[in-house]
C-alpha positions in Angstrom: 12.0 -4.7 8.9 11.9 -7.1 6.1 10.2 -5.5 3.1 7.6 -7.7 1.7 7.1 -7.0 -2.1 3.4 -7.8 -2.0 2.7 -5.3 0.5 4.9 -2.6 -1.7 3.1 -3.4 -4.7 0.1 -3.2 -2.7 0.4 0.1 -1.3 1.7 1.8 -4.4 -0.6 0.7 -6.9 -3.9 1.6 -4.8 -2.3 4.8 -4.0 -1.9 5.4 -7.9 -5.4 4.4 -8.4 -6.7 6.9 -5.3 -4.7 9.6 -6.6 -6.2 9.2 -10.3 -9.7 9.2 -9.0 -9.0 12.4 -6.7 -7.6 14.1 -9.9 -10.7 12.8 -12.1 -13.3 14.1 -9.6 -11.2 17.4 -9.2 -11.7 17.9 -12.7 -15.3 17.1 -12.8 -15.9 19.8 -10.1 -13.7 22.4 -11.7 -15.8 21.9 -14.8 -19.0 22.3 -13.0 -17.4 25.5 -11.7 -16.8 26.7 -15.3 -13.2 26.9 -14.3 -12.2 24.1 -16.7 -14.1 23.1 -20.0 -16.3 20.1 -19.7 -15.1 16.6 -21.1 -16.5 13.6 -22.6 -18.6 11.6 -19.9 -17.9 8.3 -21.4 -14.5 8.7 -22.9 -12.8 10.7 -19.9 -14.5 9.9 -16.7 -15.8 6.5 -17.8 -12.3 5.0 -18.9 -10.5 7.1 -16.5 -12.4 5.5 -13.6 -11.7 2.3 -15.0 -8.0 2.8 -15.2 -8.1 3.8 -11.5 -9.7 0.6 -10.9 -7.4 -1.4 -12.8 -4.5 -0.1 -10.3 -6.6 -0.7 -7.5 -7.5 -4.3 -8.5 -3.6 -4.9 -9.3 -2.9 -3.9 -5.9 -5.5 -6.0 -4.3 -4.1 -9.1 -6.2 -0.8 -8.2 -5.0 -1.9 -8.3 -1.4 -2.9 -11.9 -1.9 0.7 -13.1 -2.1 1.5 -11.9 1.2 -1.2 -13.9 3.0 -0.4 -17.4 4.3 -3.9 -18.8 4.2 -5.6 -16.9 1.4 -8.8 -18.8 2.0 -9.1 -17.2 5.4 -8.6 -13.6 4.2 -12.3 -12.7 4.8 -11.6 -12.9 8.7 -9.1 -10.1 8.5 -12.1 -7.8 8.2 -13.4 -9.2 11.7 -11.6 -6.8 14.0 -12.6 -3.6 12.7 -13.2 -2.1 15.9 -9.6 -2.2 17.0 -7.5 -2.7 13.9 -6.3 -0.5 11.2 -5.6 -3.4 9.0 -9.4 -4.4 9.4 -10.7 -1.1 8.6 -8.4 -1.0 5.3 -9.7 -4.2 4.3 -13.3 -3.0 4.6 -12.6 0.5 3.2 -10.9 -0.7 -0.1 -13.4 -2.7 -1.7 -16.0 -0.1 -0.8 -13.8 2.3 -2.4 -13.3 0.1 -5.5 -17.5 0.1 -5.5 -18.0 3.4 -5.6 -15.2 4.3 -8.1 -16.8 1.6 -10.3 -20.5 3.2 -9.7 -18.9 6.8 -10.6 -17.1 5.7 -13.7 -20.4 3.5 -14.8 -22.7 6.2 -14.3 -20.5 8.6 -16.7 -19.9 5.8 -19.2 -23.6 5.0 -19.6 -24.4 8.9 -19.5 -27.1 8.3 -16.9 -26.3 11.5 -14.8 -29.6 13.1 -13.9 -29.6 16.5 -12.3 -30.7 16.1 -8.5 -30.9 19.9 -8.1 -28.9 23.2 -8.0 -27.4 25.1 -5.7 -26.0 29.1 -5.7 -26.2 30.8 -8.8 -27.8 27.8 -10.6 -25.2 25.1 -10.2 -26.4 22.0 -11.3 -25.6 18.9 -8.8 -25.5 15.8 -10.7 -25.9 12.3 -9.6 -22.0 11.5 -10.3 -21.0 14.5 -8.0 -22.8 12.9 -5.0 -21.4 9.5 -5.7 -18.0 11.2 -6.3 -18.1 12.9 -3.0 -18.7 9.7 -1.2 -15.8 7.9 -3.1 -13.6 10.9 -2.1 -14.6 10.4 1.5 -13.8 6.6 1.1 -10.7 7.3 -0.7 -9.2 9.4 2.1 -10.7 6.9 5.1 -8.3 4.5 2.9 -5.1 6.5 2.9 -6.0 7.0 6.5 -6.4 3.1 7.5 -3.5 2.3 5.1 -1.1 5.1 6.8 -2.3 4.3 10.1 -1.4 0.4 10.0 2.1 1.6 10.5 1.8 4.8 12.4 0.1 3.3 15.2 3.0 0.6 16.1 4.6 2.7 18.5 7.5 0.6 19.3 8.5 1.3 15.4 9.7 5.1 15.9 10.5 5.6 12.4 6.8 4.9 11.6 5.1 6.2 14.6 4.6 9.8 13.5 1.6 11.8 11.7 4.1 12.1 8.4 3.9 8.5 7.8 0.2 9.0 6.7 0.8 12.5 5.3 3.5 10.8 3.0 1.0 8.1 1.8 -1.6 10.8 0.9 0.9 13.2 -0.9 2.8 10.3 -2.7 -0.4 8.7 -3.8 -1.9 12.2 -4.8 1.4 13.1 -6.7 1.4 9.9 -8.9 -2.2 9.8 -9.3 -2.1 13.0 -10.8 1.0 12.5 -12.6 -1.4 9.5 -14.4 -4.0 11.6 -14.9 -1.7 14.2 -16.6 -0.6 11.2 -18.9 -4.3 9.9 -19.7 -5.6 13.5 -20.0 -2.7 14.1 -22.8 -4.6 11.5 -24.9 -8.0 11.7 -24.0 -8.8 15.7 -22.6 -5.8 17.8 -23.9 -7.3 20.7 -22.5 -7.0 19.5 -19.0 -3.5 18.3 -19.1 -1.9 21.5 -17.9 -4.3 21.4 -14.8 -3.3 17.8 -13.9 0.2 18.1 -14.5 0.6 21.3 -12.7 -1.0 19.6 -9.7 1.0 16.8 -10.3 4.3 18.9 -10.0 3.0 20.7 -6.8 2.0 17.5 -5.1 5.4 15.9 -6.0 7.2 18.8 -4.4 4.8 18.8 -1.4 5.8 15.3 -1.0 9.3 15.8 -1.3 9.1 18.2 1.4 7.2 16.0 3.9 9.3 12.7 2.8 12.4 14.8 3.2 11.2 15.8 6.6 11.0 12.1 7.6 14.2 11.0 6.5 15.7 13.8 8.6 13.4 12.8 11.5 14.4 9.2 11.3 18.3 9.6 11.2 18.2 11.9 14.4 15.8 9.2 16.5 17.4 8.2 19.5 15.9 4.7 19.8 14.4 3.8 23.5 15.1 0.2 23.2 18.8 -1.1 23.8 20.6 -4.2 24.5 19.9 -3.7 28.2 16.4 -3.4 27.7 16.5 -6.5 25.2 17.7 -8.7 27.5 16.6 -7.4 31.2 19.9 -6.7 32.2 21.0 -3.4 33.5 25.0 -3.8 32.9 27.1 -0.6 31.4 28.5 -2.8 28.6 26.8 -5.6 26.8 28.4 -7.3 23.9 26.7 -10.0 22.0 28.5 -12.8 20.2 25.7 -15.2 19.0 22.2 -15.3 18.6 21.7 -18.3 20.5 20.9 -20.7 17.5 23.0 -22.4 14.8 20.9 -21.2 12.1 18.5 -18.6 11.2 14.8 -18.3 12.3 11.5 -16.6 11.8 12.9 -13.5 13.9 15.9 -13.1 11.7 14.1 -13.5 8.5 11.0 -11.5 8.8 12.2 -8.6 11.0 15.6 -7.5 9.2 16.4 -6.9 5.6 20.2 -8.1 5.8 21.3 -5.1 3.5 24.2 -3.0 4.7 23.8 0.6 5.6 25.7 1.8 2.4 22.9 -0.2 0.4 20.2 1.7 2.4 21.7 4.9 1.4 22.1 4.2 -2.4 18.1 3.2 -2.3 17.6 6.6 -0.5 19.2 8.6 -3.5 17.4 6.5 -6.0 13.9 6.8 -4.3 14.8 10.9 -4.1 15.9 10.9 -7.9 13.3 8.8 -9.3 10.2 9.8 -7.2 11.0 13.7 -7.1 13.7 15.0 -9.5 13.1 13.3 -12.4 9.4 13.3 -12.8 9.3 17.1 -11.8 11.3 17.9 -14.8 9.6 15.3 -17.3 6.3 16.7 -16.2 7.6 20.3 -16.9 9.1 19.1 -20.2 5.7 17.3 -21.1 3.5 20.2 -20.4 5.8 22.8 -22.4 6.0 20.7 -25.6 2.7 19.0 -25.3 4.1 15.5 -25.2 1.9 12.8 -24.0 4.8 10.3 -24.3 7.1 12.4 -21.6 4.0 12.4 -19.2 3.5 8.6 -19.5 7.5 8.4 -19.3 7.3 10.5 -15.9 4.6 8.0 -14.6 6.5 5.2 -15.3 9.8 6.8 -13.7 7.9 7.8 -10.6 6.4 4.7 -10.0 9.6 2.8 -10.2 10.8 5.3 -7.6 7.7 4.9 -5.5 8.6 0.9 -5.4 12.3 2.1 -4.0 10.6 4.6 -1.6 8.0 2.0 -0.3 11.3 -0.6 0.2 13.2 2.1 2.0 10.0 2.9 4.2 10.2 -0.7 5.4 13.7 -1.3 5.5 14.3 1.7 7.7 12.0 0.6 10.4 14.4 -1.2 13.4 12.3 -3.6 15.4 13.5 -3.7 18.7 14.1 -7.3 18.6 17.0 -7.0 16.2 18.9 -5.9 19.1 18.5 -9.2 20.5 19.5 -11.0 17.1 21.9 -8.4 16.1 24.6 -11.1 15.6 23.2 -14.0 13.1 
């Protein structure tokens, strides 16, 4: 497939925003359970939620550049009964609204206790709003991943690993962002977020590596025979049937060599996983916020390469017919 950079930025940016929110809410839950020290509502949770919203908004803006008729974007939500894309279009603003409400309540300090459970554990309003936002967050991960995983004829995408990778990569980058943010605003939580960022990055390496191995071993169901409906043992294409390119050759094939794809794969493995883990470990050891910020920047650059490869590796069956351009 031909990777669209608007979609690459959309999926990676909202992934960071989703992961960052999950990190913030996890920190609040742990502090309520007295595992972590409480933090300043306005500075940490309020500004942190605002930062998550910035990532989500940038992703939303990036998606506009993929639309041929942006003024008709509202129609994309009309097929929510059958389309994962429509569900994503609905869930994304809902999640953004709940994140805004969660951060706003913290920032304004309006967080009444609604009740208690167990041994006097107070249930604040922000815990309820955060729980709803968490459900919306995972629904958004599911919808975004299933847009691609539900396309059965693209065998590289048609696997539950697609959704799992979206969740883990978003979570890893979000917790890395939370570690960098905490280093400047809540140092007591830096180790917690950084440790989980390393764990999630290693889990993402395991599942993404499994996907790479799986895709390399795929036996594609479509062949030149099925592409043109001729059951001859030997079929060789000498031309695509047109003098120039077409929509099919522009939108469904990236035009890069196999060597280029291998290079992107190694760049992705180094920048998304290897270097960030080293930088996170170093940043936590020497308590350097700058190193943690660098880990986030490197990992995000790697995520751009990862998402480009995700699209480029999908072999659309129509490319069998248009293989000789």
